[in-house]
C-alpha positions in Angstrom: -0.3 -5.7 21.3 -2.2 -8.2 23.4 -5.6 -6.6 22.6 -4.8 -5.3 19.0 -7.4 -5.9 16.3 -7.0 -5.7 12.5 -10.1 -5.6 10.3 -9.5 -6.5 6.6 -12.3 -5.4 4.3 -12.5 -7.6 1.3 -12.0 -11.4 1.3 -10.8 -11.6 -2.3 -7.2 -12.6 -3.2 -5.5 -9.6 -1.7 -7.6 -9.5 1.5 -7.5 -13.2 2.2 -3.7 -13.4 1.6 -3.1 -10.4 3.8 -5.1 -12.0 6.6 -3.0 -15.2 6.1 0.3 -13.3 6.2 -0.8 -11.3 9.2 -1.7 -14.5 11.0 1.7 -16.1 10.2 3.5 -13.0 11.5 1.4 -12.8 14.7 0.7 -9.1 14.1 -2.5 -8.9 16.2 -4.5 -10.7 18.8 -7.6 -10.6 16.6 -7.9 -10.5 12.8 -11.3 -9.9 11.2 -12.1 -10.7 7.6 -15.2 -8.9 6.2 -16.9 -9.2 2.9 -20.3 -8.9 1.3 -19.8 -12.4 0.0 -20.3 -14.1 3.4 -19.8 -17.6 1.9 -16.3 -16.7 0.5 -15.5 -14.8 3.8 -16.4 -17.9 5.8 -14.4 -20.3 3.7 -11.2 -18.1 3.8 -11.6 -17.8 7.6 -12.0 -21.5 8.1 -9.0 -22.2 6.0 -6.7 -19.8 7.8 -8.0 -20.7 11.3 -7.1 -24.3 10.7 -3.5 -23.3 11.5 -4.0 -21.3 14.7 -2.4 -24.0 16.8 0.8 -23.3 15.0 1.0 -19.5 15.5 0.5 -17.0 18.3 -2.4 -15.1 16.7 -5.4 -15.5 19.1 -8.3 -15.3 16.7 -9.2 -15.1 13.0 -12.9 -14.7 12.3 -15.5 -13.4 9.9 -17.3 -10.3 10.9 -19.8 -7.7 9.8 -18.8 -4.2 8.7 -19.9 -2.6 12.0 -17.4 -4.9 13.8 -14.6 -2.8 12.3 -15.6 0.2 14.3 -13.3 -0.6 17.2 -10.4 -2.0 15.1 -7.0 -0.5 15.6 -6.2 -0.9 11.9 -8.7 -1.2 9.0 -7.2 -2.4 5.7 -9.5 -1.8 2.7 -8.9 -4.2 -0.2 -12.5 -4.3 -1.4 -13.1 -2.9 -4.9 -13.5 -3.9 -8.5 -10.4 -5.6 -9.6 -8.1 -4.4 -12.4 -8.8 -6.4 -15.5 -6.3 -7.2 -18.3 -6.0 -4.1 -20.5 -7.4 -1.7 -17.8 -5.3 1.0 -16.1 -5.8 1.7 -12.4 -7.4 5.0 -13.2 -10.2 3.2 -15.1 -11.5 2.0 -11.8 -12.1 5.5 -10.2 -15.8 5.8 -10.4 -17.0 2.4 -9.4 -14.4 1.9 -6.6 -15.2 5.4 -5.1 -18.8 4.3 -4.8 -17.7 1.1 -3.1 -15.6 3.0 -0.6 -18.6 5.2 0.3 -20.7 2.2 0.9 -18.0 0.5 3.1 -17.6 3.5 5.4 -21.4 4.0 5.6 -21.8 0.4 6.8 -19.0 0.6 9.3 -20.2 3.8 10.9 -18.2 5.9 13.3 -14.7 4.8 13.7 -12.8 5.0 17.0 -10.6 8.1 17.1 -7.3 6.3 17.1 -8.1 4.0 14.1 -5.6 3.8 11.2 -7.1 3.2 7.8 -4.9 1.7 5.1 -6.3 1.9 1.5 -5.2 -0.8 -0.9 -8.0 -0.9 -3.5 -7.1 0.9 -6.8 -6.6 3.5 -7.9 -5.1 3.7 -4.4 -4.0 7.4 -4.6 -7.5 8.7 -5.5 -9.3 6.4 -3.1 -7.0 7.4 -0.2 -8.0 11.0 -0.6 -11.6 9.9 -0.8 -11.3 7.8 2.3 -9.8 10.8 4.2 -12.8 12.9 3.4 -15.4 10.2 4.1 -13.9 8.8 7.3 -13.5 12.1 9.1 -10.2 10.9 10.6 -7.1 13.1 10.7 -5.1 12.9 7.5 -2.2 11.2 9.3 -4.4 8.2 10.1 -5.6 7.5 6.6 -3.1 6.5 3.9 -2.6 4.1 1.1 -0.1 1.4 0.2 1.2 3.8 -2.4 4.4 2.9 -4.1 5.6 0.4 -1.5 5.0 -2.6 -3.7 6.6 -0.8 -6.7 9.6 0.0 -4.5 10.0 -3.7 -3.5 9.8 -4.7 -7.2 12.4 -2.1 -8.0 14.7 -3.4 -5.3 14.3 -7.0 -6.4 14.9 -6.1 -10.1 18.0 -4.0 -9.4 19.4 -6.6 -7.0 19.0 -9.3 -9.5 20.9 -7.2 -12.1 23.8 -6.7 -9.6 23.6 -10.1 -8.1 23.1 -8.8 -4.5 20.4 -9.1 -1.9 17.4 -6.8 -2.4 17.9 -5.8 1.3 21.1 -4.2 0.2 19.3 -1.9 -2.3 18.1 1.4 -0.9 15.9 3.7 -3.0 12.3 4.5 -3.8 9.7 4.5 -6.6 7.6 7.7 -6.1 4.5 9.4 -7.3 1.4 7.6 -8.6 0.9 3.9 -8.0 0.5 3.6 -11.8 1.8 4.7 -15.1 3.4 8.0 -14.1 5.4 6.5 -11.2 9.2 6.9 -11.4 12.4 5.8 -9.7 14.2 8.6 -7.8 17.6 7.4 -9.1 19.5 10.3 -7.6 18.8 8.8 -4.1 19.5 5.2 -4.9 22.4 3.4 -3.2 23.5 -0.2 -3.2 25.5 -1.3 -0.1 26.1 2.4 0.6 27.4 3.1 -2.9 25.5 5.7 -5.0 24.0 4.1 -8.1 25.9 6.5 -10.4 29.2 5.2 -9.0 28.3 1.6 -10.0 29.6 1.1 -13.6 27.5 -2.0 -14.2 24.4 0.1 -14.3 24.1 2.3 -17.4 21.5 4.9 -18.4 19.9 2.2 -20.6 19.7 -0.2 -17.7 17.9 2.4 -15.6 15.3 2.9 -18.4 14.8 -0.8 -18.7 14.5 -1.4 -15.0 12.0 1.4 -14.5 10.0 0.1 -17.4 9.9 -3.4 -16.1 8.8 -2.2 -12.6 6.1 -0.1 -14.0 4.7 -2.9 -16.2 5.1 -5.7 -13.6 1.5 -5.6 -12.4 0.1 -5.8 -15.9 2.4 -8.8 -16.7 1.2 -10.6 -13.5 -2.4 -9.8 -14.2 -2.2 -11.1 -17.8 -0.7 -14.4 -16.5 -2.7 -15.2 -13.3 -5.5 -12.6 -13.2 -4.4 -10.7 -10.1 -1.5 -9.7 -7.9 -1.7 -10.6 -4.2 1.4 -12.3 -2.7 3.6 -9.2 -3.0 1.1 -6.7 -1.7 0.1 -8.9 1.2 3.8 -9.0 2.3 4.0 -5.2 1.9 0.9 -4.7 3.9 2.1 -6.9 6.7 5.3 -4.8 6.9 3.2 -1.6 7.1 0.9 -3.0 9.8 3.9 -4.1 11.8 5.5 -0.7 11.6 2.3 0.8 13.0 1.5 -1.6 15.7 5.1 -1.9 16.9 5.6 1.9 16.6 8.8 1.3 14.5 9.0 4.7 12.9 9.9 2.9 9.7 10.2 4.9 6.5 8.1 3.6 3.7 6.7 5.2 0.4 3.0 5.2 1.3 0.4 7.4 -0.4 -0.6 10.2 1.9 -1.9 13.8 1.5 1.0 16.0 0.5 1.2 19.6 1.6 4.0 21.7 0.0 6.1 18.7 -0.8 8.3 19.7 -3.7 5.6 22.2 -4.8 2.9 19.5 -4.6 -0.2 19.9 -2.4 -3.7 18.6 -2.1 -3.2 15.1 -3.6 -2.2 11.7 -2.3 1.0 10.3 -3.8 3.7 7.8 -2.9 6.5 9.6 -0.9 8.6 8.3 1.9 6.9 8.7 5.2 7.7 7.8 8.8 5.2 5.2 10.1 4.4 4.7 13.7 1.4 4.2 16.1 -0.2 7.4 15.0 0.0 6.6 11.3 2.0 8.9 9.1 4.1 10.8 11.6 5.9 12.9 8.9 6.8 13.0 5.3 10.5 12.3 5.1 12.4 15.2 3.4 13.9 13.2 0.6 15.9 15.5 -1.7 15.1 15.2 -5.4 16.9 16.6 -8.4 15.1 19.0 -10.9 14.0 16.2 -13.2 12.6 14.1 -10.4 10.7 17.1 -8.9 9.2 17.6 -12.4 8.1 14.0 -12.6 6.5 14.2 -9.2 4.6 17.3 -10.2 3.5 15.7 -13.5 2.2 12.7 -11.5 0.3 15.1 -9.2 -1.4 16.9 -12.2 -3.1 13.6 -13.1 -5.0 13.7 -9.8 -5.9 17.4 -9.6 -9.3 16.6 -11.0 -10.0 14.3 -8.1 -8.8 16.6 -5.4 -11.7 19.2 -5.7 
């Protein structure tokens, strides 16, 4: 931990906020912020570094792409942003080209590096990053449905007037329009959701719809989402650097998972110092399995 280094590619709203949260949480000795817009990069670094006397983080600085070669964790937020009216899948072509350029500029990564993809469409770009980077698949994964899951927990908790920390369950599949809540696995304070009479079938539909549309609503109002995802990323980074073996629904390459293979989708995974240590064997009912498979079909064209 004393020598750990995080490189964040992209000094936009998500990247800069992630660097700020990581600084506040003292996640690494050194945090690098890297962007083609060096003026923006420098301004964000200056702003964050002003508070170093109040935290334990040793260094926050701007850097070149090649400086990410020896980073322990590389977080890629750089990409064309999702605009009002656009779906995440609309961004595939231009953001795939951006990722190719990023990895080319970085060069050879150290063998133990962990790459976390955040740019959208995260599931497609995660698979692309695995192929481009040459790292083992366990060391390259995306933020997946972690943010969607946090939104779900907050929404259900508000409905039941309990803490989101007491809600346990996952949003799975695509980080996008085909994502779904695995309701059969949801519990609140240890009680299965189907045993809680306050939550009806209609409530489930409304909650799932709200979670799925949340990003669009935020983008329409303020242009981008960044606070929530920055908090999620800090949690993922912490799980890795502290080897917590924490289970989170990140996007990683699935192999024979509920009859899904060859695509990256959000499924619960155990995260530790080696990255994705294993996909957690979450049981799904027949309907949920079908929804996961339908989500996978969307990405088959990108897996070839």
